C-alpha positions in Angstrom: -10.9 31.9 13.8 -9.1 35.1 13.5 -9.6 37.2 10.3 -5.8 37.2 9.9 -5.9 33.5 9.1 -8.2 33.8 6.1 -5.8 35.2 3.5 -3.5 32.2 3.8 -6.4 29.8 3.5 -7.8 31.6 0.4 -4.3 31.6 -1.1 -4.0 27.8 -0.6 -7.6 27.3 -1.7 -6.9 28.8 -5.1 -3.7 26.7 -5.4 -5.7 23.5 -4.7 -3.5 22.7 -1.6 -6.0 23.1 1.2 -5.9 20.2 3.7 -9.2 18.8 4.9 -9.1 20.6 8.3 -8.2 23.9 6.5 -11.1 23.4 4.1 -13.4 23.0 7.1 -12.0 26.1 8.8 -12.6 28.2 5.7 -16.2 26.9 5.4 -16.8 27.6 9.1 -15.6 31.2 8.5 -17.9 31.6 5.5 -20.9 30.4 7.5 -20.3 33.1 10.2 -22.1 35.7 8.0 -23.4 36.4 4.5 -20.7 39.0 4.2 -18.0 36.4 4.6 -19.6 34.1 2.0 -20.0 36.9 -0.5 -16.4 38.0 0.1 -15.0 34.6 -0.7 -17.1 34.4 -3.8 -15.9 37.8 -4.9 -12.2 37.1 -4.2 -12.2 33.8 -6.0 -14.2 35.1 -9.0 -12.6 35.0 -12.4 -12.5 38.8 -12.7 -10.7 39.2 -9.4 -8.2 36.5 -10.3 -7.6 38.1 -13.6 -6.8 41.4 -11.9 -4.5 39.6 -9.4 -2.6 37.8 -12.1 -1.9 41.1 -13.9 -0.1 42.5 -10.9 1.3 39.4 -9.3 5.1 39.1 -8.7 6.9 36.3 -6.9 8.4 38.6 -4.4 5.3 40.3 -3.1 3.3 37.4 -1.6 3.3 39.1 1.8 1.9 42.3 0.3 -0.8 40.4 -1.4 -1.9 38.6 1.7 -1.9 41.9 3.6 -4.1 43.5 1.0 -6.6 40.6 1.2 -6.6 41.0 5.0 -7.4 44.7 4.6 -10.2 43.8 2.3 -11.6 41.4 4.9 -11.4 44.0 7.6 -13.1 46.6 5.4 -15.8 44.1 4.5 -16.5 43.3 8.2 -16.8 47.0 9.0 -19.3 47.5 6.1 -17.0 50.1 4.6 -18.1 51.4 1.2 -14.4 51.6 0.1 -13.4 48.7 -2.2 -9.7 48.0 -1.9 -7.7 46.4 -4.6 -8.2 42.6 -4.9 -5.1 40.5 -5.1 -5.3 36.8 -5.2 -3.2 34.4 -7.3 -4.1 31.2 -9.2 -0.9 29.9 -10.5 1.6 28.0 -8.4 4.6 29.8 -10.0 5.1 33.2 -11.6 5.9 31.7 -15.0 2.6 29.7 -14.9 0.7 32.9 -13.9 2.2 34.8 -16.7 1.4 32.1 -19.2 -2.2 31.9 -18.1 -2.6 35.6 -18.1 -1.2 35.8 -21.7 -4.1 33.6 -22.8 -7.0 34.8 -20.6 -7.3 36.4 -17.2 -9.4 33.9 -15.4 -9.3 31.3 -12.7 -10.6 28.8 -15.2 -9.7 29.5 -18.8 -10.6 27.7 -22.0 -9.9 28.4 -25.6 -12.0 26.6 -28.2 -10.1 25.8 -31.4 -13.0 24.1 -33.2 -16.1 25.9 -31.8 -17.3 29.4 -32.5 -20.8 30.6 -31.6 -22.3 33.9 -32.9 -23.2 36.3 -30.0 -26.3 37.3 -31.9 -27.6 33.7 -31.8 -26.5 33.0 -28.2 -29.0 33.3 -25.4 -27.3 33.2 -22.0 -28.8 30.9 -19.4 -28.7 32.7 -16.1 -28.1 30.3 -13.2 -27.2 30.7 -9.6 -26.4 27.1 -8.6 -25.6 25.9 -5.1 -21.9 25.6 -4.8 -20.2 22.2 -4.9 -16.8 21.9 -3.4 -14.0 20.1 -5.3 -12.8 16.6 -4.4 -10.6 15.9 -1.4 -8.5 13.2 0.3 -10.4 10.1 1.3 -11.0 6.4 0.5 -12.7 3.2 1.7 -10.5 0.3 2.8 -12.0 -3.2 2.3 -10.2 -5.7 4.5 -9.7 -9.4 3.8 -12.8 -10.4 5.7 -15.0 -8.1 3.6 -15.4 -5.4 6.3 -15.0 -1.8 5.2 -13.3 1.1 6.9 -14.0 4.7 5.8 -10.6 6.4 6.0 -11.8 10.0 5.6 -12.5 10.7 9.2 -10.0 8.4 10.9 -7.1 9.7 13.0 -3.6 8.6 12.2 -2.5 5.3 13.7 -3.1 1.6 13.2 -6.3 0.8 11.3 -6.1 -3.0 11.4 -3.7 -6.0 11.6 -3.8 -8.1 8.4 -2.0 -11.4 8.3 1.6 -10.3 8.8 1.1 -6.6 8.3 0.0 -3.6 10.4 -2.2 -1.3 8.3 -1.4 2.3 9.4 -2.9 5.6 8.4 0.1 8.0 8.2 0.7 11.4 6.6 -2.8 11.4 5.0 -2.1 8.0 3.3 -2.2 4.3 4.0 0.9 2.2 4.7 1.7 -1.4 5.5 4.3 -2.2 8.1 5.7 -5.7 8.8 4.0 -7.2 11.9 5.4 -10.8 12.1 5.2 -13.7 9.7 2.2 -14.3 7.5 0.3 -17.5 8.0 -2.5 -19.4 6.2 -4.0 -18.1 3.0 -2.9 -14.8 1.4 -5.0 -11.9 2.6 -6.0 -9.2 0.1 -7.0 -5.6 0.8 -8.7 -3.1 -1.5 -8.5 0.7 -1.4 -11.3 2.4 -3.3 -11.8 6.1 -3.9 -15.4 7.1 -4.6 -16.2 10.1 -6.8 -14.9 13.3 -5.3 -12.0 11.6 -3.5 -8.3 10.8 -4.1 -5.9 8.9 -2.0 -2.4 7.3 -1.8 -1.2 4.0 -0.4 2.3 2.5 0.2 2.1 -1.2 -0.6 3.8 -3.9 1.6 6.9 -3.9 -0.7 7.2 -0.1 -0.5 5.7 0.6 -3.9 3.6 3.8 -3.8 0.3 4.2 -5.5 -1.8 7.3 -6.0 -5.5 6.9 -6.8 -7.5 9.4 -8.7 -11.3 9.7 -8.1 -13.5 6.6 -8.8 -10.5 4.2 -8.7 -9.3 1.1 -6.9 -6.3 -1.0 -6.2 -6.3 -4.6 -4.8 -3.2 -6.2 -3.4 -2.0 -8.8 -0.9 -1.0 -7.6 2.6 2.3 -9.4 2.2 4.1 -10.1 -1.1 5.3 -13.7 -1.0 6.3 -16.0 -3.9 7.9 -15.3 -7.2 5.9 -12.2 -8.3 4.1 -9.1 -6.9 0.6 -8.8 -8.4 -2.0 -6.0 -7.9 -5.2 -5.2 -9.7 -6.4 -1.7 -10.6 -9.4 0.1 -12.0 -10.0 3.8 -12.7 -6.8 5.8 -12.8 -3.7 5.0 -10.7 -0.1 6.2 -10.8 2.5 3.8 -9.4 6.1 4.2 -8.4 7.3 0.6 -8.2 10.1 -0.4 -5.9 13.0 -2.1 -7.8 13.3 -5.8 -7.0 14.3 -9.0 -8.6 10.7 -10.1 -8.1 8.5 -9.0 -11.1 5.7 -6.6 -10.4 2.5 -7.2 -12.4 -0.6 -5.0 -12.7 -3.8 -6.5 -13.9 -5.9 -3.7 -15.4 -9.6 -4.6 -15.4 -8.8 -8.2 -16.5 -8.0 -6.7 -19.9 -4.4 -5.6 -19.8 -1.3 -7.0 -18.0 1.6 -4.7 -17.2 4.9 -6.2 -16.1 7.7 -4.1 -14.5 10.8 -4.5 -12.3 11.0 -1.0 -11.1 9.5 2.0 -12.8 7.0 5.0 -12.7 3.9 4.8 -14.8 0.3 5.9 -14.9 -2.7 3.8 -15.8 -6.0 5.2 -16.9 -8.6 2.5 -17.2 -12.0 4.1 -16.4 -14.9 2.0 -17.7 -16.5 4.9 -19.5 -13.4 5.7 -21.5 -12.7 4.2 -25.0 -9.3 2.8 -24.2 -7.0 1.7 -21.4 -4.0 4.0 -21.4 -0.6 3.2 -19.9 1.9 6.1 -19.8 5.5 5.5 -18.9 7.5 8.1 -17.0 10.6 6.2 -16.0 12.1 2.7 -16.5 10.3 0.2 -18.8 7.0 -1.7 -18.8 5.8 -4.6 -20.9 2.1 -4.6 -21.9 0.5 -8.0 -22.7 -2.7 -10.0 -22.7 -4.8 -11.1 -19.7 -7.3 -14.0 -20.0 -10.8 -12.7 -19.5 -13.1 -15.3 -17.9 -16.5 -15.5 -19.7 -15.3 -13.3 -22.6 -14.3 -14.5 -26.1 -11.9 -11.6 -26.6 -8.6 -12.6 -28.0 -5.1 -11.4 -27.2 -4.1 -7.8 -27.2 -2.2 -8.2 -30.5 -3.2 -10.5 -33.3 -0.1 -12.7 -32.7 -0.3 -12.5 -28.9 3.0 -10.6 -28.6 3.7 -8.0 -25.9 4.7 -4.4 -26.4 7.5 -2.8 -24.4 7.3 1.0 -23.7 10.1 3.5 -23.3 9.8 6.7 -21.1 7.5 9.2 -22.8 5.5 6.6 -24.6 1.8 5.7 -24.1 0.1 2.4 -25.0 -3.7 2.5 -25.8 -5.7 -0.7 -25.7 -9.4 -0.6 -26.8 -11.5 -1.3 -23.7 -14.5 -2.9 -25.5 -14.9 -6.6 -26.4 -13.7 -7.9 -29.7 -11.8 -10.6 -31.6 -8.5 -8.7 -31.0 -7.5 -5.7 -29.0 -4.4 -4.4 -30.7 -2.1 -2.1 -28.9 -1.4 1.4 -30.3 1.8 3.1 -29.1 2.2 6.8 -29.1 5.6 8.5 -28.6 6.4 11.9 -27.1 3.1 12.2 -25.2 2.6 15.1 -22.8 3.6 13.6 -19.5 2.6 16.9 -17.8 -0.9 16.5 -19.1 -1.2 12.9 -18.1 0.1 13.6 -14.5 -1.9 16.9 -14.1 -4.5 15.1 -11.8 -1.8 14.0 -9.4 -0.3 17.5 -9.3 -3.6 19.2 -8.4 -4.6 20.4 -11.9 -7.0 19.7 -14.8 -5.2 19.9 -18.1 -7.7 20.1 -20.9 -5.2 20.5 -23.8 -6.9 19.0 -26.9 -9.6 17.4 -24.8 -13.2 17.1 -26.2 -16.1 18.4 -24.3 -17.2 14.9 -23.5 -13.7 14.0 -22.0 -13.8 17.2 -19.9 -17.3 16.4 -18.6 -16.3 12.9 -17.6 -13.4 14.3 -15.6 -15.7 16.7 -13.8 -18.2 14.0 -13.0 -15.6 12.0 -11.2 -14.0 14.9 -9.3 -17.1 16.9 -8.3 -19.3 13.8 -7.9 -22.0 15.0 -10.2 -23.9 13.5 -13.1 -23.7 15.4 -16.4 -26.9 15.4 -18.6 -26.9 16.8 -22.1 -30.2 18.5 -22.9 -30.7 18.5 -26.7 -27.9 18.2 -29.3 -24.7 19.9 -28.2 -21.9 20.3 -30.7 -18.7 18.7 -29.6 -15.6 20.8 -29.4 -12.0 20.7 -28.4 -10.8 22.7 -25.5 -7.5 23.8 -24.1 -6.3 25.3 -20.9 -5.6 24.4 -17.3 -7.4 25.0 -14.0 -6.7 24.0 -10.4 -8.7 21.1 -9.1 -9.3 23.2 -6.0 -11.8 25.5 -7.7 -15.5 25.1 -6.9 -18.0 24.0 -9.5 -19.5 27.4 -9.6 -16.3 28.9 -10.8 -16.1 26.4 -13.6 -19.7 26.9 -14.7 -19.0 30.6 -15.1 -16.0 29.8 -17.4 -18.1 27.5 -19.5 -20.9 30.0 -19.8 -18.6 32.6 -21.3 -17.8 30.1 -24.1 -21.5 29.6 -24.8 -21.6 26.3 -23.0 -24.7 26.9 -20.9 -25.0 24.9 -17.7 -27.6 24.6 -14.9 -26.9 22.8 -11.7 -29.8 20.9 -10.0 -28.6 19.2 -6.9 -25.8 17.0 -8.1 -26.9 17.0 -11.7 -25.2 19.3 -14.1 -27.3 20.0 -17.2 -25.8 21.2 -20.4 -27.9 23.2 -22.9 -27.1 24.1 -26.5 
């Protein structure tokens, strides 16, 4: 790879828009020499990003890339001269300015409920092995139970499933008609492990985006008087309008009925509630019978709740006599959809909520060593940042972390 290719890759890396092959190219270049690896670490450090944000302007992208290229060339020649470092974090100038106004860093947090005295703070020095962020990938389970790992497949037909051709196209999965369906309905499941995300176009044209550690199960052909899918984890759906109702079974605990709409479902089993956020159209939330569970309807009287755009319905995920729906209006859709847009948005999130997101995206286990005071954080970061960059940001807040393999330990 030519050095002139690297600035563009680094630029996309910080934006969180690197494709899988580009990620491999950057990693290959880093592996060519220790100098290359050190240079990438330096350019993507919080201090360097802060300097870049202070001088970034939307009209000088070419100049910024040229300066990065000069730095690479100087580094390769072992020059002692240190040129100015210019890399950007934000996707747009206004976002960069807003972030810089709060703190110059690739990962920034402001604690509104947690203050630690510097005199009583003992920094924990760690140099953990780097862990890359999540990427595109999933596992497809076919109707016969066989599984296909989609990460490494080339684009084209993956399988033929009872009236549909399963095609990998544009980095996602699609179902094209392939003759009439016969016999029993065939079901497929797309599952994203931790550290993966994926999108699929269902047989009716509905699009589904899966966050890490999520799944969606659906028939290969929609026949009959309704379209029904089942989801776990977090899934954003853009449902194609039709006279045939579209139903989403969420972990056998919530039923969502729509005709044509855009909405997000967060139903991770380690979260306290199942959240449905409506962006467009309308959805109706109602009860789902739970085999083997004595839990009653979602509301004491068994009625359903209809959401309007900008509203969010929360249903307690645990067992109980009744699981009453709580509706919140004017929620931050931007925060809810941050994951799909390549960002973490920690506005008002507790430390526990943040750690659960990081566990899923970086495929790590978080362990709390001793009693750690909970806090609320705010701020945004690209999901394209490595775990090392995030650890440095946490350490500056007095949240001390140590990475051991794929276990992230938090110390008071």
